[in-house]
N, C-alpha and C positions, 0 to 999 in steps of 0.2 A: 716300603711296601705296606708296613703296618699303618703308617699315617694315611696312606691312600685309602686303605680299607676303612679306616676310622672316619675319614671324610665322607665316604660314599655309603656307609652302612645304613643311614637313615632313608636313603632313596631306594637302594637295591637290596639291602640285606647283606649279611656277612657271607652266607653260603654261596650265593650266585657270584659275588665279586671274587671270592676265593677260587671258585671253579674256573672262571675266566682267566685268572692269573696263574692257575695251575698249582696251587698250594692247598694243603688241607686246612679246613677252617679251625681245626684244633690247634694249629700253629698260632693263629691269631689269638685265640682264647688263652693259650698258655702264656704268650707274651704279655697280654693284658693282666693276667693273674700275677705274674712276677712284677709288673709295674705297680700293681696295687699293694702287694706284700713282698718286699725284697727277700724275705726269709725263704720263699719258695724257689729262689734261684739255685742253680747247681753250685756245688762247692767251688768248681773252677771259675764260674762267673763271679761269685762273691770274692774269691781271692784275686781275680783279675781287676775287679773294681778297686780293691785296696792297693794293688801293685800300680795301677794307673795313677792313683793319687801320689804315690811315692815317686814315680817316674816324672810326673808333672812338676813336683817340687824340686827334684834334682835338675831337671831341664831348665826350669825357670831360674833356679839358683845360679846357673851358669850363664845366664843372660841369653839363653837359646842357642848357645854355641856347641854344647856337647852332643856328640852322636851316640850311637848305641853302645859302643865300647866304653866310652868315658862315663856315660850314665850308669852303666852296669857296674863299673868300678866304684863310682860314687855310692851307689846303693849298697854294695858289699861292704864298703868302709863304714857306712852308717848302720850296719847290722841287718840288712835285709838279705835273706837267703833266697836268691832268685837266679834262674838260669839266664845266660846271655841271649839265647834264642827266644826266651819268653819276653825279655826286654825288647828285642827286635820286633816280635810279633805285635806287642802292645803299642809300641811307638808307631808302627804302620797303621794300626787301628785308630790311633789318636791323630794320625796324619801330621806327625812332627818329625823333623830330622835336623841333624846338626849342620853347622856351616861347612861348606866344601872349600878347601883351600887349594891354591894353585891355579894353573891355567889349563884350559881344555887342550888336549893333545891333538894336533892336526897331522894326520898321516899322509895326506896327499894335498897337492896344490892344484887348483883348477887351471886348465889351459885357457888363458885369456887372449890368445892370438886369434881366435876365430871370431 
């Protein structure tokens, strides 16, 4: 959404575009301020950025096979004090997941007689 506003701000201005999208223009300006100076980001956002780098390193180190639980264990072994639910949330944000083993369970078989 921020990229959309940034693309159209020269033609329409930030205020009108934000009004149509239903967000406050201060949201756009706050995002851009953090983009310019990362020190303005919240403590949670700064910590999440560090945690995402550690998660990416553990995930890539496993060849992309580890899921949330094993990535969490790997991080704990390497000295990162992080909650499993935080690893889960950040992996969802990063759109990465481990390999799923096994076969899909089929609970019903279709009637092919018809």
